[in-house]
N, C-alpha and C positions, 0 to 999 in steps of 0.2 A: 696864484691860479694861472694856468696857461692862457696865452693870448686868445686862443679860440674860445676858451671858457668865458673870458671877459666879454668877448664880442657877443656870445650867445646870451649872456645875462642882459646886456644892453639891448639886444634885439627883443628879448622877452619884455623888458621894461617898456619898450615902445609899443608892443602889441597889447599889453594889458592896460595901457593908458586909455582914458575915455574915448579918444579919437582913434584908437588902434583897431585893426581889422580882426574880427573874431575868426573868420575863416582861415586867415594866415596863421593865427595863433594855433588853431586846431591842427593845421598841416605841420607846424613845427613840433607840437606836442607828440604827434604820431611818430615822429622820428626819434623820440627820446624814450628811454626806459624809465619806469617809476623810480628806480634808484637814482638815476641821473637827475630827475626832477627833485628828489629829496635833497640832493647836494646843492642844486641851484637855489632851492627854496631858502636855504640857510644864508645865502648871500644877499637876499633881498631884505628890504626893511619891512616892518610889520604890516603896514598898509598894503604894500605890494604882494606880500605873502597871501593875505586874505583875498585880494582881488584875483590872484592866480588860481587859488583853490576853488573859487566860486565860478570862474570862467571855464575851467577845463571840465571834461565829462566827470560825473561823480564816481564812476568806477575807477578812473585814472587817479582821481584825488584820493580815493580809499586805498589804492595800492601804494601811492606815494607816502601817505601817512603811516602805512604799515612798516616803514623803515625807521620810524621814530619810537622812542619809549612811550608807554601809555600816558605818562604825565604830560609829555610834550604834545601828544595827540589831543589831549583834552584842551590844552591851551589854545590850539588852533581851532578846534570845534567850537569852543565856548565863545569865540569872537566872530564866528561866521553868522550870516543870516540864518534864521531858523530853518527855512526850507532847504538851503544848501547843506546845513548840518544834518538834517534828517535824511536827505538823499545819500550823503556820504556814509552815514551810519548803516543804512540799509544795503550798501554795496560792500561793506566790510564783512569778512567771514565771521560766523557766530563765535568762534573761539577767540578771535581778536577783540570782539566787542566785550566778551566776558572778561578777558584780561584787562581791558580798559576800565570796566565798571568796578572790578575788584581793587584797582590801583588808586582810584580817586575817592574823595570824601563821600560818605553816604548821601548827603544832600545833593551833591553834584551828580552822583549816579542816578538818584531818583528823578532829577530833571531830565537827564538824557533818556532814561528808561521810559518815562511817560510820553516821550515824543515818538517812540517807536510805534509801528503799525502791526496789526495782527496779520499773519501768524508768527512773524518774526519776534514779536514781543513775548509770546508764549514760549517760543523756542529758547530765547535767552533766559527766561525765568527758570525753565527746566534745567538748563545747564548750570545755572548759578546755584541750584539746590545741592550740587555736589561740592564737597570740601575743596578748598583751593589746593592746587598742585596735585590733583588726582587726574586720572585719565578722563573721567566724565567732564571735569571743568575745562579740559583742553580740547575735547572733541568738537568737531564741527559737523553741523547737520547739512552741509552743502555737498550732498552726495546723491547719486541716482538710486532710487528705491523702486522695486517692482514687486508685484504680487506673484506668488508661485503658480497660480492658475492662469496667468496671462500667457499669451502666445508670443513668439519672437517678434511678430509684426506689431503687436500691441506695445511691447516693450520699446521697440524702435520708435514708434510714434510718440510714446511718452518721452523718450530721450530727445527727440527733435523739439519737443515742446518746452522742456525744462533745462536742457543741456547748457544753454548759454548762461543760466543763472547759478550754476553749481560750480564748486571748486574742483571736484574730482569726477571724471566721467570714464576713466579707464576701466573701472569695475562697476558692475550692476549688482546691488545687494538685494537678494530675494527675501521678502518677508512673508510670514504666515498671516492668518486672519486676525491675530491679536498684536501684530507688529513685531513678533519675535523673529529673530534672524534665522532663516531656514537654509540659505545657501548663497553662493556667489558665483558669478560668471564674468568673464572678461568681455570687453567690447568686441574683440575679434571673434570670440565664440558666438556672440549674439548675431553679428553680421553674417557669418558663414552658415548659420542654422536655417533650415527651411522656415518660411514665414509662419506656418501653422503649427509648428512644434511647440508644445508647452514648455515653459521655463523649468518645470519640474524635471524634465528629461535632459535639459542642457546643463543645469547648474551642478556645482559640486557641493556636497554637504560637509566636506572635510575643510572646516574653516578654522583659521587661527584668529582668535579674538581675545580681548582682555576685559575684565570686569571694570565697571565705571569707578569703583572705589580704589582701584590699584594706583599706587604712586606713579606720578608722571614719568619719573626717571626710569622705573622698571618697565613701563609701557614703551618708552622710547627704545630701551635696550631690546625688548622683545621684537619690535619692528625691524631693528637693525639685524638681529640674529636670523630672522627668517627672510631677510632681503626683500621686504615688501614695499610697494609704493604707498599703501595705506593699510591701516589696521583698524578693523571694526571694534567699537566699544559697546558693550551690552550691559544692561541693568541686571540686578540680582534675579529678576524674573525671566531674563533672556531677551527682553525687548531691545531693539536697536536704539542706541543713544546717539551715535554719530561715528565719525572716523577720525583717526589721527593720521596726518599725512607726513611725508618726508620733510617738508619745510617746517612743520611743527617740531619734528625731532631735532632739527638743527637748532631751533630756538631753545628747546628744552635743554639740550646738551650744553649750549652756550651759557644758559642761566645757571645750570648745575655746576659747570666748570668754574664759572665766576665765583659762585658761592664757596666752592671747595678751596679755590685759590685764596680767597680772603681769610677763610678759617685756617688754612695752612700757614698763613702769615701772622696768625694771632690777632684777627680783627673780625668784628661782626660784618656780614655782607651788607653792601650798600643797596638801597631800594631803587636807585636810579644810576645813571652814568656818573663817573667821577666828577666831571666838570659841572654837571647839573645838580649835584648833591650840595646841600647847604654846608657852609663852613662848620657850624656847630653840630650839624648832623654827623659829619665825619668825626668830629671830636668825640661825640657820645659813643660812636661805634668803636672807637679805638681805646678810649680811656678805660672802659670796663675790663677789657682783656689785660691792659697794662697794669691796672690795679690788682687784678687777680694773680697775674704772674709775679708782681712785686711782692704780694703777701706770701705766695708760694716760695719765692726766692729768699724771703727772710728766714726760711727754715735753714738754708745753707749757712747763714750767719750764726744761727743758734748752734749748729753742728760744730762750726769752727770754735765757738766759745766753749762748748762742752769738752772739746779736745785741746783746749789751750795748754794744758799741762804737757801733753805729748809734743806739741809744737815747740814749747819753751825748752824741752829736753833735747830735741834734735831740730834745730832751726832749719837745717837743710831740707827738711820735709816740705817746708812752705814753698821752696823753689819749684817743686814739681806739681803743685796743686793745679795750676792752670792747664798743664799738660794732661793730667788725669781726667779732670772733669770735662775739659774740652773734647778729648777723645771719646769719652763715654757719651756725651751729649750728641756728638756727630754720629756715632754708631746708632744710637736710638732714633735720631732724626732720619737717618738713611732707611732704617727698617720700617718706621711708621709710614714714611712716604710711599715706599714700595707696597706695603700691605694695604694702605688706604686706596691707592690706585688700583690694585688687584681686586679689591672689594667693589670699587666703583664700576669696573668693567665686567664684573661677575665671574672673575677667575677663581675667587675663593668666597666661601660663605662662613657663617658662624660655626657650622658643623665641622669645618676643617681646622678648628682652632688647635687641636693636638698636633696635626701635621705641620701647621705653620710654626708653632712654638718649638717643636722638636727640630725642625729645619734651622730656625734662627738660633737656637742654642748651639747647634753644631757649627753654624757659620760664625757665631760670635766667638766660640772657642778657637776656631782657626784664625779668624781675624785678630783676636786678642793675642794669640801666640806670636803672630807676625809683628804686631805692634810692641809686644814684650821684648823681642830681640832688639828692635830699634830703640826702645826705652832704656834697655840695659846699656847699650852702647852710648846713648846720650848721657846717662848717669856717670858712666866711666870717664867719658870725655870731660865731664865737669869735676873730675877727681873725687867722686863720691866713693865711700868705702864699699866693700863687697855686700855687706848686709843691706845697706840702703839701696844699692843697685838691684838686689834681689827683691826688695820690697816694692820697688817701682815696677819690676817685671811681673811679679805675681799680681799686683793690683791691676795692672793693665789687662791681664787675661780675664780676671774676674769682672772688672768694670765693663769691658766690652761685651762679655757674654751676658751679663745681667741687663745691660742697657738694650742690647738687641732683643732680648726676650721681652722686656717691658715695652719696647717699641712695637713689637708684634701683638702683644696681649691687649694693650689699652684700646686700640681701635676696635678690636673684636668685641671687647666688653661693652664699648660704647654702642656698637650696632645691636648687641644683645639687649641693651637697655632702651633701645629705640632712639638713640642719639645719632647724629651725623658723625661717622668715624673721623671726619676731618677736624672735629673739635679737638681730638687728641693729636694735634699737629706738632711740628718741630718745636715751637716755643714751649708747649706744655711738656713734651717728652724730655726736652733738654733740661727743664727745671727739675723734673723728677730724677733724671739721671744724674744731675749734679749732686743732689742730696745723697742719693744712694752711693755715688762714687766716693764721696768724702768719707762716709761711714766705712765702706770697704777698705779704703786707703789707710785710715787710722787703725782699723782692726788688724790689718796686716803689719803695720808698723809696730803695734804692741806685741804681736806674736814673734816677729822676726828680730826686731831691734830690742825687744824686752823693755820698752819704756811705758 
């Protein structure tokens, strides 16, 4: 840690001590960002961490804890004084509290939930009614709402009253008599409007919103597509549930990217950060996929055993097996990675499967032909006869073409079945491509070599 960082920590230690100055502490805290505090917090011992969280303003403590995983947030909150814990919880955004509650044990969640005050308690309960990882569960109710029959002056008065307690005040969401989303207007439009003008005449009814049941990843993509600061979330009856903000999108995208990267590597996603995950928890996440791929890989051994007679007739065929199955696996992995990414960002959908497969078949044929030339020269360099060299070349064309098509098809089938396309990642595609590559190779050997 830099020298200035070490000095800052020592200064904080002095100020949070029993004889420390509370006013000096607040002056120092005002100069720091919540992220800076979260970094400093990890350098303190447990007692100092709790004292600091209890001595700083609850809104600052809530923002600081927002930079930790939910499990870590609970570990801090659970050891704080009850009053300090309650105040910090009430200064956290509703979506952050929902994420915390869904990550911890039900009994732990019940204790924290029962400590909440109304109407925040009801707000949290309503949001938790939506399934996890949906727009409704991620939405925050910390937004400015106004009624469509209010005037601009009434809306501004309401904004002054509640603005300091909400997360988003750039937009004012206009609701109807039953709480349905009727329109939206910007803060600029509100300020520039005549005081007695009804919001009905200022607001726009052309609203981009998402249903509460929509998957959070799709909701985040929608917000990014329309380049919005916030995206309203509505129930099936049209009532306003909350808003998803840009910072929520960053968190969602990071979580989804982390999950996809783990799946692409052939492992179940971790529930927390790598260093905070339990040793045996990581073992369980990885052993399942390893066993599955091991069983699938056993098929390759069975294929080799089935074609044992072909191998014994032309021993030189075995020299090129790693080359064939390695090239096929790499081609399939390339394709699946590109298709999974394209699906993740919305470039392609399940309906585009024919276009994708047709494109990858042609690409596979072209790539395979290029590899066939290199394979032929490689076989000739090893003093293989013409028939074996042609077997290698023909096999490479077919293997790369088939592997590319399989790499494109499997993620699309997964999405069609409601699975995460990343499940059909490089390890899975490579395993399938290896088995198919061997079958293709030996069939060409039979035809060309006559064995």
